[in-house]
MARBA-3410 file (N, C-alpha, C, O; in Angstrom, 1 decimal):
137
111.1,101.6,82.5,110.4,102.7,83.4,109.2,102.2,84.2,109.2,102.3,85.4 ~ 108.3,101.5,83.5,107.4,100.6,84.1,107.9,99.3,85.5,107.9,99.6,86.7 ~ 108.2,98.1,85.0,109.5,97.3,85.0,109.7,98.0,86.6,109.2,97.8,87.7 ~ 110.8,98.8,86.0,111.9,99.6,87.2,110.9,99.5,88.7,111.2,98.9,89.7 ~ 109.8,100.3,88.2,108.6,101.2,89.6,108.4,99.4,90.2,108.8,99.1,91.4
108.0,98.7,89.7,107.7,97.2,90.1,107.8,97.0,90.3,107.1,96.5,91.2 ~ 109.4,96.5,89.8,110.7,95.6,90.5,111.0,96.5,91.9,111.4,95.8,92.9 ~ 110.8,97.8,92.0,111.3,98.4,93.3,110.3,98.6,94.2,110.6,99.0,95.3 ~ 109.0,98.3,93.8,107.5,98.1,95.2,107.5,96.4,95.8,107.2,96.0,96.8 ~ 108.0,95.6,94.1,108.0,94.1,94.8,109.2,94.2,95.7,108.7,94.2,96.8
109.8,94.2,95.7,111.1,94.1,97.0,110.4,95.0,98.4,111.1,94.9,99.4 ~ 109.5,95.6,98.6,108.7,96.2,99.4,108.4,95.0,100.0,108.8,94.4,101.0 ~ 107.3,95.0,98.9,106.5,94.3,99.2,106.8,92.7,99.9,106.0,92.0,100.6 ~ 108.0,92.6,99.3,108.5,91.1,99.9,108.6,91.7,101.1,107.5,91.4,101.6 ~ 109.2,92.3,101.8,110.0,93.1,102.7,108.6,92.7,103.5,108.6,92.0,104.5
107.5,93.2,102.8,106.7,93.5,103.9,106.1,91.9,104.3,105.8,91.6,105.5 ~ 106.1,91.4,103.5,105.4,89.7,103.5,105.5,89.1,104.7,104.7,88.7,105.5 ~ 107.1,89.4,104.5,108.4,88.8,105.0,107.9,89.2,106.5,107.8,88.3,107.2 ~ 107.7,90.4,106.9,108.2,91.4,108.5,106.3,90.7,109.3,106.0,90.9,110.5 ~ 105.8,90.2,108.5,104.0,90.3,108.8,104.3,88.7,109.2,103.9,88.3,110.3
105.2,87.7,108.1,105.6,86.4,108.7,105.7,86.3,110.1,105.0,85.8,111.0 ~ 107.1,87.0,110.1,107.9,87.2,111.1,107.1,87.4,112.3,107.4,86.8,113.4 ~ 105.9,88.5,112.0,105.1,89.1,113.5,104.5,87.7,113.6,105.1,87.1,114.6 ~ 103.5,86.6,112.9,103.4,85.8,113.7,103.7,85.3,114.1,103.2,85.0,115.2 ~ 105.3,84.5,113.3,106.0,83.7,114.0,106.4,84.1,115.9,106.4,83.2,116.7
106.8,85.4,116.3,107.5,86.5,117.7,105.6,86.1,118.1,105.4,85.5,119.2 ~ 104.4,86.3,117.5,103.1,86.2,118.3,102.9,84.8,118.9,102.2,84.5,119.8 ~ 103.6,84.0,118.0,103.3,82.4,118.6,104.2,81.9,119.6,104.0,81.1,120.5 ~ 105.4,82.8,119.4,106.2,82.1,120.5,106.4,83.0,121.8,107.3,82.9,122.6 ~ 105.1,84.3,121.8,105.2,84.7,123.1,103.9,84.3,123.6,103.9,84.2,124.8
102.3,83.9,122.8,101.3,83.5,122.6,101.0,81.3,124.0,100.1,80.7,124.4 ~ 103.3,81.2,124.0,103.0,79.9,124.5,104.6,80.4,125.2,105.7,79.9,125.1 ~ 104.4,81.0,125.6,105.7,81.8,126.6,105.1,80.6,128.4,106.1,79.9,128.8 ~ 104.1,80.4,129.1,104.4,79.1,129.2,103.8,77.3,129.6,103.5,76.5,130.5 ~ 103.9,77.5,128.1,103.6,75.4,127.7,104.3,75.4,127.7,105.2,76.2,127.4
104.4,74.0,128.1,105.6,73.2,128.6,106.0,73.0,127.6,105.3,72.6,126.6 ~ 107.3,73.1,127.5,108.5,71.9,125.7,107.9,72.7,124.9,107.4,72.0,124.0 ~ 107.7,74.2,124.5,107.7,75.1,123.5,108.6,75.7,123.0,109.3,76.3,123.8 ~ 108.9,75.7,121.6,110.5,75.9,121.9,110.3,77.1,120.9,109.5,77.0,120.0 ~ 111.0,78.2,121.1,110.6,79.2,120.5,111.7,79.5,119.6,113.0,79.6,119.6
109.8,79.8,118.3,111.0,80.0,116.7,111.3,81.3,115.9,111.0,82.4,116.4 ~ 111.8,81.2,115.2,112.7,82.8,114.7,112.9,82.3,113.4,112.8,81.1,113.3 ~ 113.3,83.2,111.9,113.5,82.7,111.0,114.9,84.3,110.4,114.4,85.4,110.6 ~ 116.0,84.4,110.1,117.1,85.5,109.9,115.9,86.1,108.3,115.7,85.8,107.1 ~ 115.5,86.8,109.3,114.9,87.8,107.7,115.7,88.5,106.3,115.1,88.7,105.2
116.9,88.8,106.5,118.1,89.2,105.7,118.4,88.0,104.8,118.6,88.3,103.6 ~ 118.5,86.7,105.1,118.6,85.6,104.1,117.1,85.4,103.7,117.1,84.9,102.6 ~ 116.1,85.5,104.2,115.5,84.8,104.1,114.4,86.1,102.4,113.5,85.8,101.5 ~ 114.9,87.3,102.6,114.6,87.6,101.8,115.4,88.6,100.4,115.2,89.4,99.5 ~ 116.6,87.7,101.1,117.7,87.9,99.7,117.5,86.7,99.5,118.0,86.4,98.4
116.7,85.3,100.1,116.3,84.1,99.3,115.3,84.9,98.5,115.6,85.4,97.4 ~ 113.9,85.1,99.1,112.6,85.5,98.6,113.0,86.4,97.3,112.0,86.3,96.6 ~ 113.7,87.1,96.8,114.3,88.2,96.6,114.6,87.4,94.5,113.9,87.4,93.6 ~ 116.5,86.7,94.9,116.9,86.0,94.3,116.1,84.6,93.2,116.3,84.4,92.0 ~ 115.3,83.8,94.2,114.5,83.2,94.0,113.2,83.1,92.9,112.2,82.3,92.8
113.8,84.5,92.2,111.9,84.6,91.4,111.5,85.3,91.9,110.5,85.8,91.3 ~ 111.7,85.8,93.2,111.2,86.8,94.3,109.4,86.3,94.2,108.7,87.1,93.7 ~ 108.9,85.2,94.6,108.4,84.5,95.0,108.2,84.2,96.1,108.9,83.4,96.6 ~ 107.1,84.8,97.2,107.5,83.7,98.6,106.4,82.7,98.4,105.8,82.3,97.4 ~ 106.2,82.3,99.8,105.7,80.7,99.6,104.5,81.3,100.2,104.4,82.1,101.1
103.4,80.6,99.0,102.4,80.4,98.5,101.3,79.1,98.9,101.5,77.9,98.8 ~ 100.5,79.5,99.2,99.1,79.1,99.6,99.5,77.0,98.7,99.8,77.0,97.5 ~ 99.5,76.2,99.1,99.8,74.4,98.6,98.2,74.3,97.9,97.1,74.7,98.3 ~ 98.4,73.9,97.1,97.3,73.7,95.9,97.6,72.0,96.0,98.6,71.3,96.0 ~ 95.9,71.8,96.0,95.8,70.2,95.8,94.5,70.2,94.6,93.7,71.2,94.5
94.7,68.6,93.7,93.7,69.5,92.9,92.4,68.0,93.5,92.6,66.8,93.8 ~ 91.0,69.1,93.3,90.5,67.7,93.6,89.7,66.6,92.6,89.3,67.1,91.6 ~ 89.4,65.3,92.7,89.2,63.7,91.9,88.2,64.4,92.0,87.9,65.2,92.9 ~ 87.5,64.0,90.8,86.3,64.0,90.7,85.7,61.8,89.9,84.8,61.2,89.5 ~ 86.7,61.7,90.0,87.0,60.4,88.3,87.5,59.4,90.4,87.3,59.8,91.5
88.2,58.3,89.9,89.1,57.4,90.8,89.9,57.3,89.5,91.0,57.0,89.9 ~ 89.9,57.7,87.6,90.8,58.2,87.2,91.6,58.9,86.7,92.2,58.9,85.6 ~ 91.7,59.5,87.6,92.1,60.7,87.8,93.4,61.1,88.0,93.2,61.2,89.3 ~ 94.9,61.6,87.9,96.3,61.5,88.9,95.9,62.6,89.9,95.5,63.7,89.6 ~ 96.0,62.1,91.1,95.9,63.3,92.2,97.4,63.8,91.6,98.3,63.1,91.1
97.4,65.0,91.8,98.5,66.4,92.0,98.1,67.4,93.0,97.0,67.9,93.1 ~ 99.4,67.5,93.7,99.7,68.6,94.3,101.0,69.6,94.5,102.1,69.2,94.9 ~ 100.8,70.3,94.4,101.7,71.9,94.3,101.9,72.6,95.5,100.9,73.0,96.1 ~ 103.2,72.7,96.1,103.8,73.3,96.6,104.7,74.2,96.4,104.7,74.3,95.2 ~ 105.9,75.2,97.0,106.6,76.0,96.9,107.3,75.8,97.7,106.9,75.2,98.7
108.3,76.2,97.7,109.0,76.2,98.5,109.4,77.8,100.0,109.5,78.9,99.6 ~ 109.4,77.4,101.5,109.5,78.1,102.3,110.6,78.9,101.7,111.4,78.1,101.2 ~ 111.0,80.1,101.5,112.2,81.1,101.8,112.7,81.2,103.3,113.9,81.1,103.6 ~ 111.9,81.4,104.2,112.4,80.8,105.6,112.5,80.5,106.4,112.3,80.8,107.6 ~ 113.1,79.5,105.8,112.6,77.7,107.2,113.2,78.5,108.4,114.2,79.2,108.5
112.2,78.3,109.4,112.0,78.5,110.6,113.1,77.8,111.9,112.9,76.6,112.1 ~ 113.9,78.3,112.5,115.0,77.9,113.4,114.6,77.7,114.8,113.4,77.9,115.2 ~ 115.3,77.4,115.2,115.4,77.3,116.9,116.2,78.2,117.7,117.3,78.6,117.7 ~ 115.0,78.5,118.6,116.2,80.2,119.1,116.6,79.5,120.6,115.9,78.9,121.4 ~ 117.9,79.7,120.6,118.3,78.8,121.8,118.1,79.9,122.7,118.3,81.1,122.4
117.8,79.3,123.8,117.8,79.9,125.1,119.3,80.3,126.0,120.5,79.9,126.0 ~ 118.6,81.4,126.8,119.3,81.7,127.1,119.9,81.2,128.2,121.1,80.9,128.6 ~ 118.0,81.5,128.7,118.8,81.0,130.9,117.4,79.2,130.5,116.3,79.3,130.0 ~ 118.0,78.2,130.9,117.1,77.2,130.3,115.8,76.9,131.9,115.6,76.9,133.1 ~ 115.2,76.7,130.7,113.8,76.5,131.9,113.2,74.7,132.9,113.4,73.6,132.4
112.6,75.0,133.9,112.6,73.6,134.2,111.5,72.8,133.5,111.3,71.7,133.8 ~ 110.7,73.4,132.4,110.1,72.4,131.6,109.4,72.6,130.3,108.4,72.5,129.6 ~ 111.7,73.1,130.4,111.9,73.2,128.4,110.9,74.2,127.6,111.2,74.2,126.4 ~ 110.0,74.9,127.9,110.0,76.1,127.4,111.3,76.3,127.5,112.1,76.1,128.3 ~ 111.4,77.3,125.4,112.5,78.0,125.6,112.4,79.8,125.6,113.3,80.7,125.6
111.2,79.9,125.5,110.7,81.2,125.3,111.6,82.0,126.3,111.9,81.4,127.3 ~ 112.1,83.4,126.0,112.3,84.4,126.8,111.3,85.6,126.5,111.1,85.9,125.3 ~ 110.8,86.2,127.4,110.0,86.7,127.2,110.5,88.5,126.8,110.2,89.2,125.8 ~ 111.5,88.9,128.1,112.0,89.7,127.2,112.5,90.0,125.7,112.1,91.0,125.0 ~ 113.5,88.9,125.0,114.1,88.9,123.8,112.7,88.9,123.0,112.7,89.7,122.1
111.5,88.0,123.1,110.6,87.9,122.5,109.8,89.8,122.0,109.5,90.4,120.9 ~ 110.0,90.0,123.4,109.2,92.0,123.5,110.1,92.6,122.5,109.7,93.0,121.4 ~ 111.2,92.7,123.0,112.2,93.5,122.0,112.0,93.0,121.3,110.8,93.2,121.2 ~ 112.4,92.1,120.2,112.2,91.8,118.3,110.6,92.1,118.0,110.3,92.8,117.0 ~ 109.6,91.5,118.9,108.5,92.1,118.3,108.0,93.3,117.8,107.3,93.6,116.8
108.9,94.4,119.6,108.1,95.9,118.7,109.8,96.5,118.0,110.2,97.7,117.8 ~ 110.4,95.4,117.8,111.6,96.2,116.3,111.2,96.1,115.3,111.4,96.9,114.3 ~ 110.4,94.5,115.4,109.4,94.1,114.1,108.7,94.9,113.5,108.4,95.3,112.3 ~ 108.2,95.2,114.7,106.8,96.5,114.0,107.0,97.6,113.6,106.5,98.3,112.6 ~ 108.5,97.8,115.0,108.7,99.0,113.9,109.4,99.5,113.0,109.6,100.6,112.6
109.8,98.3,112.5,110.2,98.4,111.2,109.4,97.9,109.7,109.7,98.1,108.6 ~ 108.3,97.0,110.2,106.8,96.4,109.6,106.0,98.3,109.5,105.7,98.4,108.3 ~ 105.8,99.4,110.2,105.8,100.5,110.1,106.2,101.5,109.4,105.4,102.3,108.9 ~ 107.6,101.5,109.2,108.4,102.2,108.0,108.6,101.6,107.0,108.9,102.4,106.1 ~ 108.4,100.3,106.5,108.7,100.4,105.0,107.3,100.5,105.3,107.3,101.7,105.0
105.5,100.0,105.8,104.8,100.9,105.4,105.3,102.4,104.5,105.4,102.6,103.3 ~ 105.5,103.0,105.5,105.9,104.6,105.1,106.3,105.0,104.1,105.8,105.9,103.5 ~ 107.4,104.3,103.9,108.3,104.5,102.7,107.3,103.9,101.7,107.8,104.2,100.6 ~ 106.0,103.0,101.6,105.6,102.4,100.1,104.9,104.1,100.1,105.1,104.9,99.2 ~ 104.2,104.2,101.2,103.5,105.7,101.3,103.9,106.5,100.8,103.1,107.3,100.3
105.0,106.8,100.8,105.7,108.0,100.8,106.0,108.2,98.2,105.8,109.0,97.3 ~ 106.8,106.5,98.4,107.0,106.1,97.5,105.7,106.8,96.4,105.8,107.6,95.5 ~ 104.6,105.8,97.1,103.6,106.1,96.0,103.0,107.7,95.4,102.5,108.1,94.4 ~ 103.3,108.3,96.6,102.3,109.5,96.0,103.5,110.8,95.8,103.4,112.0,95.8 ~ 104.8,109.9,95.7,105.8,110.7,94.7,105.0,110.8,93.3,104.2,111.6,92.7
105.5,109.7,93.1,104.4,108.8,92.1,103.7,108.9,91.0,103.8,108.7,89.8 ~ 102.4,109.9,92.7,101.8,110.2,92.2,101.6,111.9,91.4,101.0,112.4,90.5 ~ 102.4,112.4,92.4,102.9,114.1,92.6,103.5,114.3,91.0,103.1,115.2,90.3 ~ 104.5,113.4,90.7,104.9,113.4,88.9,104.1,113.2,88.0,104.6,113.2,86.9 ~ 103.0,112.9,88.1,102.0,111.7,86.7,101.1,113.3,87.0,101.0,114.0,85.9
100.6,113.8,87.7,100.2,115.3,88.1,100.6,115.8,87.1,99.8,116.4,86.3 ~ 101.4,115.7,87.0,102.3,117.5,86.6,103.1,117.3,85.1,103.7,118.2,84.5
END
């Protein structure tokens, strides 16, 4: 039973982490709307979530490098593959300075992602409250 609860919450945790990452990507696009030759980026949330859940359920962790205290130590690095590769967004209208950020598209995507993030938080909160109520009885 606890495994099922953990798996259910793990799914929502993965979704929240991907939504947060997408929010950062969209915010970077908006921040660079006036930067010449900046290419707008995004990723497919559905395929990224499927990849994150199917690939053992682990999201991208920070890369790790061992500190060498001797010249005879073997250098080692560890990295995890990114489940959500960033793709370039195709511009609807070309810009003279090479920038592909369309502020209307970015604002809509940002607002949609924010709404979905908040609804995921509300759903998780409701599930935890339901479990707490069941435990108290």
